[in-house]
C-alpha positions as CSV (number, residue, x, y, z in Angstrom):
1,M,-13.2,-16.5,-1.2
2,D,-9.4,-17.9,-1.0
3,I,-6.8,-15.8,0.3
4,F,-5.5,-14.4,-2.7
5,L,-9.1,-12.5,-3.2
6,K,-9.1,-11.7,0.6
7,E,-6.2,-9.7,0.2
8,Q,-7.5,-7.8,-2.5
9,T,-10.5,-7.3,-0.8
10,I,-9.0,-5.9,2.2
11,E,-6.4,-3.7,0.7
12,S,-9.4,-2.1,-1.6
13,M,-11.0,-1.8,1.8
14,K,-8.2,0.2,3.3
15,A,-7.5,2.8,0.2
16,V,-11.7,3.5,0.9
17,I,-10.7,4.3,4.6
18,K,-8.4,6.3,4.3
19,A,-10.1,8.4,1.5
20,R,-13.1,8.4,4.1
21,S,-11.2,9.8,7.0
22,I,-9.9,12.9,4.5
23,F,-12.8,14.1,3.2
24,V,-14.5,13.4,6.5
25,L,-11.9,16.2,7.9
26,F,-12.5,18.4,4.6
27,A,-16.4,18.5,5.6
28,G,-15.6,19.2,9.3
29,F,-13.2,22.0,8.2
30,Q,-15.9,23.2,6.0
31,V,-18.5,23.7,9.2
32,F,-16.0,25.1,11.5
33,A,-15.2,27.5,8.4
34,L,-18.3,28.4,8.0
35,K,-18.9,29.1,11.5
36,A,-16.0,31.0,11.9
37,I,-16.4,33.0,8.8
38,A,-20.4,33.7,8.6
39,K,-22.8,35.4,10.9
40,G,-26.3,33.5,11.9
41,V,-24.7,29.8,12.1
42,S,-26.4,27.9,14.5
43,L,-24.0,26.7,17.5
44,T,-25.6,23.1,17.4
45,S,-24.4,22.6,13.6
46,G,-20.4,22.2,15.2
47,I,-21.7,19.9,17.5
48,V,-23.8,18.4,15.1
49,A,-20.7,17.8,12.7
50,I,-18.2,16.9,15.3
51,S,-20.6,13.9,16.7
52,L,-20.8,12.6,12.4
53,I,-17.2,12.9,12.4
54,A,-16.2,10.9,15.6
55,F,-19.3,8.3,14.6
56,V,-17.3,8.3,11.0
57,Y,-14.0,7.5,12.5
58,I,-14.7,5.1,15.1
59,F,-16.7,3.4,12.1
60,N,-13.5,3.3,10.3
61,I,-11.6,2.2,13.1
62,L,-13.7,-0.7,13.7
63,C,-13.5,-1.8,10.4
64,W,-9.8,-0.8,10.4
65,L,-9.0,-3.3,13.2
66,Y,-11.4,-6.1,11.9
67,I,-9.3,-6.2,8.6
68,S,-5.8,-6.1,10.2
69,R,-6.5,-9.5,11.9
70,P,-4.4,-12.2,9.9
71,V,-6.0,-13.0,6.6
72,E,-6.8,-16.7,7.9
73,K,-9.0,-15.7,10.8
74,I,-11.3,-13.5,8.9
75,N,-14.7,-14.9,7.9
76,S,-15.2,-14.8,4.1
77,Q,-19.1,-13.9,4.6
78,R,-18.3,-10.9,7.1
79,L,-15.6,-9.6,4.9
80,Q,-17.8,-9.8,2.0
81,F,-20.7,-8.1,3.8
82,L,-18.2,-5.4,5.0
83,K,-17.3,-4.4,1.5
84,V,-20.8,-4.0,0.4
85,F,-21.5,-1.9,3.6
86,Q,-18.4,0.5,3.0
87,I,-20.6,2.3,0.0
88,I,-23.9,2.0,1.9
89,F,-22.2,3.6,4.7
90,D,-20.7,6.2,3.0
91,V,-23.8,7.4,0.9
92,T,-25.6,7.6,4.2
93,A,-23.4,9.5,5.7
94,V,-23.0,12.1,2.7
95,S,-27.1,12.1,2.9
96,I,-27.1,13.1,6.5
97,M,-24.1,15.7,6.0
98,I,-26.5,16.9,3.4
99,Y,-29.9,17.5,5.5
100,L,-27.8,18.7,8.3
101,N,-26.2,21.8,5.5
102,G,-30.0,22.5,5.1
103,T,-29.9,22.1,1.7
104,T,-29.2,20.4,-1.3
105,N,-27.9,23.1,-3.2
106,T,-24.2,22.4,-1.6
107,F,-20.5,21.6,-3.0
108,T,-21.2,18.6,-0.1
109,V,-22.9,16.3,-2.8
110,S,-19.4,16.0,-4.4
111,F,-18.9,13.4,-1.9
112,Y,-21.8,11.6,-3.5
113,L,-19.3,11.3,-6.6
114,I,-16.3,10.2,-4.0
115,A,-18.3,7.3,-3.1
116,I,-19.4,6.2,-6.4
117,L,-15.5,6.6,-7.5
118,G,-14.9,4.7,-4.4
119,G,-17.1,2.1,-5.6
120,S,-15.0,1.1,-8.5
121,I,-12.2,0.2,-6.6
122,L,-14.2,-2.3,-4.1
123,Y,-17.2,-3.9,-6.5
124,Q,-17.7,-4.9,-9.9
125,K,-19.2,-3.3,-12.9
126,K,-23.0,-4.0,-11.7
127,G,-21.9,-3.0,-8.3
128,I,-20.9,0.4,-9.4
129,L,-24.1,1.0,-11.9
130,F,-26.3,0.2,-9.1
131,T,-24.2,2.4,-6.5
132,T,-24.7,5.5,-8.8
133,L,-28.3,4.5,-9.2
134,V,-28.8,4.7,-5.1
135,V,-27.1,7.9,-5.4
136,S,-29.2,9.4,-8.2
137,I,-32.4,8.2,-6.0
138,L,-31.1,9.5,-2.9
139,Y,-30.2,13.2,-4.1
140,T,-33.4,13.0,-6.1
141,G,-35.2,12.0,-3.0
142,L,-33.5,14.8,-0.9
143,S,-34.5,17.5,-3.4
144,F,-37.5,17.0,-3.4
145,L,-38.1,16.6,0.4
146,E,-36.7,20.4,0.4
147,Y,-38.6,21.6,-1.9
148,F,-41.5,20.4,-0.4
149,G,-40.4,22.1,3.0
150,Y,-39.4,19.0,4.6
151,F,-35.5,20.0,5.6
152,L,-36.4,21.4,8.9
153,Y,-32.7,21.5,10.3
154,Q,-31.5,25.0,9.3
155,P,-27.5,25.8,10.4
156,N,-27.2,29.1,8.9
157,P,-31.2,30.4,7.8
158,E,-29.9,33.4,6.3
159,A,-27.4,32.2,4.0
160,V,-29.5,28.6,3.2
161,K,-32.1,31.3,1.5
162,L,-30.0,32.2,-1.0
163,F,-29.7,28.6,-2.4
164,S,-32.9,26.8,-0.8
165,L,-34.7,24.9,-3.1
166,K,-37.9,25.3,-1.6
167,N,-40.7,25.6,-3.4
168,N,-38.3,26.8,-6.6
169,W,-39.7,24.3,-9.1
170,T,-36.8,25.6,-11.9
171,L,-34.1,25.4,-9.5
172,T,-34.9,22.1,-7.8
173,I,-35.0,20.3,-11.6
174,R,-32.0,22.0,-12.6
175,Q,-29.9,20.7,-9.7
176,I,-31.6,17.4,-10.2
177,L,-30.4,17.3,-13.9
178,I,-27.4,18.7,-13.0
179,F,-26.2,16.6,-10.4
180,N,-27.4,13.4,-12.0
181,I,-25.4,13.7,-15.5
182,Y,-22.4,14.7,-13.3
183,A,-23.3,11.6,-11.0
184,W,-23.8,9.2,-14.6
185,A,-20.3,10.6,-15.8
186,A,-18.6,9.6,-12.5
187,G,-20.0,6.1,-12.8
188,V,-18.7,6.0,-16.2
189,Y,-15.6,7.0,-15.1
190,A,-16.0,4.6,-12.6
191,L,-16.6,2.0,-14.7
192,F,-13.4,2.5,-16.7
193,L,-11.6,2.3,-13.6
194,A,-13.2,-0.9,-12.3
195,D,-12.5,-2.3,-15.8
196,V,-8.9,-2.2,-15.0
197,N,-8.9,-2.9,-11.8
198,I,-10.7,-6.1,-12.9
199,K,-8.2,-6.7,-15.4
200,R,-5.6,-6.2,-13.1
201,Q,-6.9,-8.5,-10.8
202,K,-7.4,-11.1,-13.5
203,D,-3.7,-10.6,-14.4
204,L,-2.3,-11.0,-10.8
205,E,-4.6,-14.5,-10.5
206,Q,-3.2,-15.7,-13.6
207,Q,0.2,-14.9,-12.1
208,R,-1.3,-16.7,-9.2
209,I,-2.5,-19.9,-10.6
210,E,1.0,-19.9,-12.8
211,L,2.9,-19.8,-9.3
212,M,0.8,-22.3,-7.9
213,E,1.2,-24.8,-10.6
214,K,5.2,-24.3,-10.4
215,T,5.2,-24.5,-6.6
216,K,3.5,-27.7,-7.4
217,V,5.7,-29.0,-10.0
218,L,8.8,-27.8,-7.8
219,T,7.0,-29.4,-4.7
220,E,6.2,-32.7,-6.6
221,T,10.1,-32.5,-7.9
222,E,11.2,-31.9,-4.3
223,L,9.3,-35.1,-3.1
224,I,10.6,-37.0,-6.3
225,L,14.3,-36.2,-5.4
226,K,13.5,-36.9,-2.0
227,D,12.2,-40.4,-2.6
228,A,15.2,-40.8,-5.1
229,L,17.6,-39.7,-2.4
230,T,15.7,-42.0,0.3
231,K,16.3,-44.7,-1.9
232,S,19.9,-44.0,-2.6
233,D,20.3,-44.1,0.8
234,K,18.8,-47.3,1.4
235,A,20.6,-48.9,-1.6
236,R,23.6,-47.1,-0.3
237,L,23.4,-49.0,3.0
238,E,22.2,-52.3,1.4
239,L,25.8,-52.4,-0.3
240,I,27.3,-51.4,3.0
241,R,25.8,-54.2,4.7
242,I,26.6,-56.5,1.7
243,K,30.0,-55.6,1.6
244,E,30.6,-55.8,5.4
245,N,29.1,-59.6,5.0
246,L,31.2,-60.2,2.3
247,E,34.0,-59.2,4.5
248,K,33.0,-61.4,7.1
249,T,33.0,-64.3,4.5
250,N,36.3,-63.5,3.0
251,L,37.5,-63.5,6.8
252,E,35.9,-66.8,8.1
253,L,36.9,-68.3,4.5
254,K,40.3,-67.3,5.2
255,E,40.4,-68.6,8.4
256,K,39.0,-72.1,7.0
257,I,41.9,-72.5,4.4
258,E,44.5,-71.6,6.9
259,E,43.0,-73.9,9.4
260,L,42.7,-76.7,6.1
261,E,45.9,-75.8,5.2
262,R,47.8,-76.3,9.1
263,F,45.5,-79.5,8.7
264,H,47.1,-80.6,5.3
265,R,50.4,-79.7,6.9
266,L,50.1,-82.1,10.0
267,T,48.3,-84.9,7.6
268,V,50.8,-84.7,5.0
269,G,53.6,-84.5,8.0
270,R,52.4,-87.8,9.2
271,E,52.2,-89.7,5.8
272,I,55.6,-88.9,5.3
273,R,57.0,-89.8,8.8
274,M,55.0,-93.1,8.1
275,I,56.4,-93.7,5.0
276,E,59.9,-92.9,6.4
277,L,59.1,-95.2,8.9
278,K,58.0,-98.0,6.7
279,K,61.5,-97.7,4.8
280,E,63.5,-97.8,8.1
281,I,61.6,-100.9,9.7
282,K,62.4,-102.3,6.0
283,E,65.9,-101.6,6.5
284,L,65.8,-103.2,10.0
285,K,64.1,-106.3,8.6
286,D,67.0,-106.3,5.4
287,K,69.7,-106.2,7.8
288,I,68.5,-108.8,10.1
289,K,68.5,-110.9,7.5
290,E,71.7,-110.6,6.1
291,L,72.8,-111.0,9.7
292,E,71.3,-114.3,10.3
293,Q,72.8,-115.6,6.8
294,K,76.0,-114.9,8.1
């Protein structure tokens, strides 16, 4: 699981955790409202409700703390397990709530549907179908348990008698059929929602791939430009070095030329002086000869 998929999974889990927190509060409000209005409600129902709410919130806080860590520090396998466990936790918590209500003939079963819709955020199509199947089996099983008299906890016996499925085959089958129709309808709806999310994720993934390719091209271009600039700097430094060498060579040549010119001047001056001396010597010799002849 790469960073992008981790971020998507974490955002989905945060949405489910927030929704779970809100609906658990609604469930708790139902219990306390029932205690305030109805008579004969067991005192233990409030304690059980508070305990269940506290347990759910502890689970939410632990999950939130884990997924709020830096993405690169979150283990992919643990994150995947935690994602799968979200809906398992939800349907288990709802099943406990239904049992603690004393009957499956309660609006609390609608939380099952919420769990299915939550699956549209977290899972692919197969996961949603599996969640719907599990919810269907759980509710059907709980209904039959109530029918055979295995719902032992009764927070409000007088009220439960009005809705109980115990020994009422017709009501039991009707409730199971009605719930399963709604459950599978919610499952189909969740499939459409999941399809939208999947398409959105594919679009985001495609955009991410294109962005990565563009980033790669930009990185390669930057490296090429950097290499070209490095070579250009080297060439510029080489030109400066050559220029300095030429200037140094020119200076040396200039000094040699000046030295040669001085030497030339000295040499030419000596030759001229020698010629003049030879001429003077010749003139003196001629004068001596003339004097001797006289």
